[in-house]
N, C-alpha and C positions, 0 to 999 in steps of 0.2 A: 469781770468774769473770777472767779475763785479757779486757778492752774496751779497745778502741782508739776512741779518740771523737777526731772529725772537723766542723772547723766553723771559718771564717773570721772566726766574730764573738767578739774575745776574753773578754768580759765572759758572754755566754753559755757558752762553752767553760771556763769557771773556775768558776761556779755549777754548771755539771752534773757537772764533774768531783768539786765539794764533795759534790753529792750522790747521788752513787755511790761515792764511797768513804767519805764517814761514815753514811750510812743504810743501804747494803747491801753495805758492805766490800769490795767489789769492787776488785780490780788496775786500775787506766786510766792510760791514757799519753796524753793530751790532745797532739790536731796540729793546727795553724791551715791545711791549704791536703791537698791532695789529692795533692800533691810529698812533701810531708812524711810523707803516711803513706802511701807507696808503698816508701820509705826506710824509714819502723821496720819494714811486714810482709816486707823484704828482708833487713834487719837481726834480725828476731827469729828466736831459736833455733829456738822452740819456735810454730807458728801460734799466731793471737792465739784465743780461744774464740767472740769477738761483737764485733761495728764497727756502732757506731752515727754513721752520719752527714749531715749535711746533705747537700740537692740542690745550691743556686746559689753556687758558688764560684766565683772568679776561675780565671783559664785551663783550669782542669780540672776538669770541675762531678763532684757525686756521682755522676751514675749512669753517667757515662765509668771514674768508680774504679772502681764496684762492676764493670763489665763486666771493667777491668784483676784484681780481686784474683781472680774466680771465674777469671779464668785458670791463677791461679797454684799450685800442688803445693799440698797441704795443706787448702785453702779450699773443699771443691766442698760442703761440707754445713753452712761457719761461716752462723751466723747475720748476717743484714745488715738491721738496719731505720735506714730513712730518716725521719731530723727535719727536718721541714722546713715551710715556711709555705705552699708552695706547695700550691695546694687545689684544679687547673685534674686534670681525667680525663687529659689530654694527660701529663701529666707521670707521675701513678698508673701508666698504663698502659706509660710508658718506664720507669717503679724497677722494676715488677716483671719484666718482659722482660727488663729487664739482667741481670738476677739478685737483684731486694730481699727478702727475707723476710719486711719487714712495712713497715709504713710510718706513722706515726707524728708527725701533726702539730701544728704551733705555731698554736697559747699549749697548749703536752700539760700534763698532771695527773701529776707525777710516781708517784705508788701507779700510775697506770695503765702507767707505764714501766717500773717496777717490774715489775709484773705479766707486759709485753710480753719483757722479759728472762728471768723462768724460763721461760714459755710456748717463747719461741725456744732454750732451753736443753733442754728436752724434745724438742720436735724432730727438734732435732741428734742428741741420742743417739739416737732413734728412727731417721733416717734410718742414721745409721751401723752401728748393730746390723744393722741390713733388709738393707744391703751385705754385711754379714762373714755372715749367717744361713745354715744349712744346710736341706735340707729335710728336716721331719721327715717321719715314714712315712704319715699322713695323706697327705703332699700328692703322694706319689708315683702315686697313684690317675691312671689319666688323661695319664699321662705321652709315655704312647706308649713306653714303655719303656727309656726314656732319663730319668735322674734332670736337672730342670733348675736353675737358680740361685734358680728363683722358683717360686711357686704361678700357678694361671690366674686368681685373683683379687687378686693384688696390684698395688696402682697403681704403679707404673713412669717414673719420670724419662724426658724424650725432650730431652739439651741439645743437641743437634744443629738441633733443630727450634726456632727463633725463638721463635715466638709461644708456644711450650711451656710451661703451668706445673708443676714439681710439684705436688702435693696440697693441701701445707701453705701453698705460697704461693696457689694456688688461693683456697683459703678465706680468707685473709687477704686477696687483692685483692677479693673477692665484699663480705665486711664494710669494709671502705673505703668499696668500690662504693657500698652502700644506703649511705652519712652524704652520699652526694651527691647531689642531684634532677638526673639525667643524660638524662631524657626519656625513651621506651622502651626500655628495656632486657629483652632477651630471651636465653634459653636454649634448644640444641641440641643434644640427642645422636645419634653416630655409632657406628655399634657394628658391628664387625666378623662377618661370618654363620658361623657356624658355629663359633665360635672354639672351644670346646672340640675340634672336628676337627683345624685350626689349630694346635692348641696341642699338641695329642699327635704332631702327625705332624714338627710342627719341631723342631731342637736347637733351646740359646737362645738362639744368636749369629743365629739365622735370625730365631727369632721376634722378639726385638730389632730386626732390620732392618724386617721386617712393618709392626711397630707405626710404628717410625721413617716408612715410607712413605704409612703408613692417617693420621700426623699431616699430613707433608707433604702428601697431595690433599686433606684435609679443611683445612688452611690456606689454599690455595689457590683454593676454592670455596666457604668460609663467611666464611674472615676477611682476602679480598679487599683492602677496605675498613680493615682492624685488627680486633684484636680479643684474646682468647687464648683457649687451648685446655689442658685438661687430660686424660693418661690416669686412668680410676678403677680401671683390671683389668676384668675378665671382658670383655675387649672393649672395654671404652665410652669414648668421647673426649665427654667435656663441655666445649660451646664459646659464649662471649658474646661476640659482634660486636660489633664498631661501628654498623654500623646495623641494621635490620629488614631479613632479606634478603624479597624483590620474588618471586620465582624459584618455583615450583611446585616441592613436596616432589619428583616423580616426577623431575620436568628436573635437579634439584639432584642427585639422586643419581647419575642416568646419569649426568651431568658428572664427578662423583666418581668410579663408579667408570673413565673414560676414562683420568681422568688419574694414577687407583691403579695400572690395567694396563699404563701409559707407566714407573714408578717400578719397578714390582716387576722384579728380576732374572730371565733366561731358567729357568725350573726345567721340570721334565718333570711335577710337582703338578699339578692344579687350582689354582687362582689365588682367591686369596678374593677377597668381594667384601664393598664398604661399603653400609647399613642407613641411613636419614638417617632421623631423626623429624620432626617437625612443633614446630616453636618454639612457646616459655613463656613468656610472659611475667611479668616478675617485678613487675611494675607498682610503685609507692606501699608498698611493706614494708616489715617490720623485718626482720630476721637471719635469725629462727626460720620466717618466712611461704619465707624466700627458700630456706631446706630444703627447705620444701615446695614449691616449684619444682623445685627441684632433681630431688627423688626425682617428682614427676610427669614430668618429661624423661625421666627413666631410666624410668617404667614405661611411657611412650609408645611407646621403641623398643623395649621386649621386646614389647610387642603387636605391633609389625611385624615383628620377628625369628620369632614363633611366626604372626603369618599366611603369613610367607614358606617358610616348610619345609616338605615333602613329605609328602603327604595321607597315604602311609604311616609317615609318625614320630612323625603327631602325640601317639598316643595314649603314647609313653613320654615325648617331648618336653613334654604338659604336666605328667608326676608331675613332670619334675625341673623343670622355671618356677617351680612351685611353689616345691620347695626352693630355689632360687636365688634367685626374691623373697625368700625371707623372709632368709635369707644377706646379698646386697643390700644391704639395709633397714637390717639390724643391722652392716656395713660402713659404712653410709652416714653412718648415726647416730654410730660412732666419728670417722669423717674429719671430718664439719663439725661436732662437739661445740664449739666454738671459736665458731661461729655460734650458738649460742642464746643469747650473750648480747648486746642488744640493744645495738648503739651509739649510738642516739639517745640512752640515757639522758644526763641531763646532768652531768660528771665532778663528780666531789667540792672542792669547796673546796680548798685547799692551800698551804702558807703558802711554799712555793716557788717553786709559779709564777707569785704574784705578786712576788715579789721578784728573778724573773728578769725579768721584761717591764717593773717596773719601774727597776730597775737601766739594762734596755739602753736603753731611751725611748721608748719603740713597744710596742705589742703584741703583734707577732710580727714578727721576723727572718727574712730573706733565707733 
């Protein structure tokens, strides 16, 4: 893998470069600033396969660098891993919202870095394949007579929405969040009602716009004080707000739908509406327990969706709901499989780590 490494500390830059070249046999280009990194990106004949960058650097920091790289053609799906001593939630939020793929705190464990690189490369390949995939025969069902670029179950990236993370970044963000004692953290699910009808009636482009506007209405109503959202497929958005919401669910749902209606482009079709679930607390839990909380939030919004169904549709929807829940559980288990590894387990002792921070003369670099 061709890796661009960015860090303003020469000793850390040298040691990480040596490890990646000698122990993992990657092709590494070390750079000492964001300016040098941007020049390397511009001059490269082919895009780098991965970027590792520190956050706290002079003039242009790592977060601004990530934003600029994401705007560069060819780097939409490139894994970008932040290597930093900044452990506060504000930097974590800003890093992922700017476009980071993962976040590894200093002093880090080098075998862990190698594992993250492997995971990042796999996820990047999956994203690229998904963007080029053609619907298979089974995906044409319920498409309303027009093939779409994705199935109703697919998790879709929403780069136009500032607080929206792709599914892989969302799971990495949650993993890092569970490593920190950040007080009461909750998740809330929002769903587009009757998503099967909405999906069947819309073109690919229109469905993307419906999702984008739904995400914007959701961030305005639920993430007004900060936080992140991810579209999980099947009309469901998962939110992690910065603060615990005090507004009642029914009031919040009405507010979201007013905002959603204002964002939707005029159309002769019946405008879709949003359903809001009840908040589910993560508490002081492991990543495996966090997975249970996400599943609970999804189950909760599905219950609200079923309760909102017209009485004449109930029988058919109950049967379909059971099938959907089975499929959704399978998808969630696949999407969040990296969460099953509890990050609170102490990292293995590593000679590279000791040498790195012994030579740099401190426990962790900026």
